N, C-alpha and C positions, 0 to 999 in steps of 0.2 A: 315389371316396371323399371327395374334397374337398367335393363338394356335400352330403355327409351330415354334415359336421362342424358342431357348434354354433357358428357363426361369423357375425358380421355383415359388412357390406361393408368396414369398416375393417380388421377382422382378415384378411379375404381379401386385401385390398390389401397388408398387411404380409407375408403369407405369400408372395404372388407376387413382391414386391420382394426378400424374403430369398432366395427360390429363384433369382432372376435375378442375384444378386451385387451389386445396387446398394446404396447407403447412404442410409438415410432420416435426414435431419437433424431434430433436435427442432424447429427453427423451422418445418419444413414440415408438421408434424402438423396435421391438420384442426382447425378450431375446435371446442371442446367444445360438445356439444349442451346446450341450456338445460334446467334441471331446475326445475320449478315449486316443489316443496317439498323441503327437505333431507331426505334419507332416512338410514337407518343406514349404507348403503353410502357415501353422500356424506361422512359424518363420519369413517368409519373407513378408507375407501379412495378418496380423491378422484380418483386417476388412473383407477381402473376406472369410477367413476361418471361422470366427464367424457367418457370415450371409449367407454363401452359395452363394455369388456373384462371378462371374468371369467376367473379363473385356473382352467383345466381340471384335472380330476382324472384321473390315469392309470387308476385302478381304477373309474371310474364305469361304470354298467351300459351294456351294448350298446344302441344306439339301434334303434328299429324300422326294419326294412328293410336293416340292415347285413348284408353277406354273411359276414363273419368277425370274430371278436373281435380277431384280430391287426391287421387293417386299421384297426379303430376305435381300438385302443390306439396304433398308430403315428401315426395322424392327431392324436390328442389330445396325444401327446408332441411332435409338430411344432408344434402350436398353442401348447403351453406354452413352447417355445423362443422362438417369435415374441413371445409375451406378455412373457417375461422380458427379451428384447432391447429391446422398446419401453419397458419400465419403466426399465431402466438408462439408456437414452439420454435419457429425460425427466429422470432424476435428475442426469445430467451436464450438462444444459443450463445455460449461464451465466445468472446473474441480472444485470439491468441497471438502472441508474438512468436513467429517461427524462429527456429534455432539460427538460421542464416541471418535474420535481422539482428539478433543479439550479438553475433560475432561482428557484423558490420558496425554496429554502434560501439562495441568495445574497441575495434580497430580505429574508428574515428576519434574516440576519446583518447586513445594512446597517441595517435598522431598529433592531436591538438596539444597534449601534454608535452610531447617532445619539441614541438615547434614554438611553444610559448617561451617567453623570456623570463626564466625563473629569477635571474638576478634583478630584473626590473620589478617583478612582483614583490620580491623581498624588500627592495628599496622603497617601493610604495607603501608596503606594510609598515616598515620602520618609520617612514614619515608620518603615517597616520597614527602609529603608536606614540610618537613623540608629541603630536598635537592633541590627540584624544586617547590617552592610554586605556582608561577603563571602558570607554565606549567601543574601541577597536577590539579589545579582548572579549567583551560581551557579545559583539556582533559576530565575531568568528565562531564563538561557541554556539550561538543560536543557529547559524548556518550548518554547522556540523551536526547539530541535533536534528534538524529537519532532514538532512540527507540520511542520517542513521535511521530515522523512523521510516522513511520511504524504502530504504533497503530492507528493513525488518518486515514491512508489509509485503514486499515482493517475495521474500522468502516464505512468509506465512502462506501466501496464496499458492505458491508453487508446492508447498508441502500438502495443502488441502487438495489441490488438483491431483497430485500423485497418489494420495491415500484414497481418493474417491474414484480411482481408475482413470483420471484425466491424462492428457498427453504429457509426457516428460520432456517434450521438445520445446516447450515454451512456458511463459508465465501467463496465467489466466488473468484477464482484465475484465472487471465487471462492467456490464452495459447499463446497470441501474444507476440513475442519476442520484438518488438519495444515498446509495452506498458510496458513490464517488465523492459526494460532499462530506460524508462522514470520514472517509479516509484522508482527504485533504485537511479537514479540520483536526484530525488526530495528529498529523504531522506538524501543523502549525502550532497546536497546543504544546507539543513536545519541544518544538523550537522556541516557543515563548519561555518555557522553563529554563532552557539553556541561556537565552538572551537576558532575561530579567533576574535570574537567580544564580545559576551555576557559574556563568562567566564572571560576574562581579564577585561572587564568593571565592572562586579560585584566585582571581587577581589580588583581592585583599588578603587572602590566606597566605599566599607566597610572600607577599611583602611583610606580613606580620611575622612569619617564621624567620625571615632574613633579618628582621630588626632585632628580635629577641635572641636568636641563635645564629649569629653571623659566622661566616667562614665556610671553608670546604674541607676542614680536617675530618679525620675518621670519627672523632667524637661528635662533632657538630652535625655531620651527615646522619649519624645514627640517631641522635636526638630528634632531628627533623623528621626522619623516617618514622620513628615511633609516634611522634605527635600527629603526623599526617594520617597514619593508618588507624590509630586508636581514637582520635578526636574528630578530625575532619571527615574521614571516610564514612563512619556510621551516621554522622549528622547529615551529610549531604545526601546519602542514599535514602535515609528515612524521610527527609523533607521532600525528596523527589517523588517518593511513593505517595505522600500526602497531596502534593500539588497536582500530579498527573491524575490521581484518583478523583479529587474534587473537581478539577476542570472537566474531566471526562464525564463525571456524573451530571454536572450542570449542563453540559452539551446534550446529553441524552434525556434531560428533563426529570432527573431524580430529585432535585432540590438540594440545597446546601447541607442541611442537617443529615439527611440520609447518605449523601455522597461522602461527607466527612466520616461518618461511622464506618461505612464500607472501606474507605481509604485507610482508616486506622487499623481495621482488622487485617487488611492486606499487608500493611507495613509490618504489623506484629508477626505475621506468618512468614514473610519473605525477607525481612531485614537481615536476620542472622545468616541464612545461606547465601544471600547476595553479597553481604560484606565479606564473608570468608572467600568467595571467589574473587572479589575485588582485590584482596590482599595479594593473591597469587599473580594478578595482572599488574597492579599498580606499584607494589613494593619495589620490584626491579626498575620500573620506569622512573619512579621518583628518586631512587638512589642515583641513577645515571643523570637525571636532571640536576640534582644538587651538586654533582661533581663536575659536569661538563657544560651545561646549558646556562647562558646568561639569564639573569632574573627577568628581563623584559620579554624574553622569548619562551618562557616556560609554559605559559598558557597556550601558545601556538603549538608547541611540541605535544603538550597534553591533549590538545584537540585532535592532532593526527592519530594518536593512539586511541583517543576517545571515540573516534568514528566506529571502530570495531566493537569497543566495549559498550557504547551507547546503542548500537544495533541490538545487542543482547538485552540491554535494559529496556529498550522500546518494545521488544517482544514480550518481556515480563510485565511491563507496566501498561502496554497498550490494550490489553484485554479488557480493561474497564470500559472502553468505548463500545465494545460489542456485546458486553454481558447484559 
């Protein structure tokens, strides 16, 4: 009866593979056969047009030469199962950015950076800083946090793709809509922490230190550095663990109480090692800031370094969204 089914060589191969219990990976599908002119089937059903499959009908008329209607219906039902399985596997196949596309995007970004007027951007930033000092610093911090989290997600997905045998030539992008919403939500939540908490905290903290410990002498810079690393550093890191944990838990439906307890446990476990690493990163940066950077630009310079540091923090703190 298999010989009598309306099936081409690809469908027969899928049928035999399915019957033998093997798994057909979407990457192993044969290349689509070329189609000279787009047909209606190509526009409405590209999968069927590319691979020559057609969805069988259970109640289609019995073919000539078939011994029984039952055998024909059973064969058509089996072919429909193979067809649906192949279509589902094709829909679940991950989309990838080829390496060439990444280099093109990087070159375009570099060209845009070279062509942009850095002096004009700095003048616009100084103007906004003069009119809205806290809002400008908070907004720049929020944007930095969103970019850091997106970078962390890209690195996480690349690491997962590499460890699972995926291609090292690109970054895996999920085709699932729910996962895409979760990832965008995670980046926006991390950006909200920077916008509403870290940015205003840093702006106020720098002004507070400058008020109580003014000057750029060696003693003043040393006292500011000690205060920054022993007081502000642990406080900011601990509150960030709490805020990201609670917001991530609420987004995944865990409730406020359960999210807060989980965030506290995570902060207790991760605060000390994260703070030690932050000292090695931020102590030299803050020393140079106190010596050479004007007060109004310290948050901006901190955000430039913070992009790389916050990518690390987003990787450490973003796991709450997927747990």
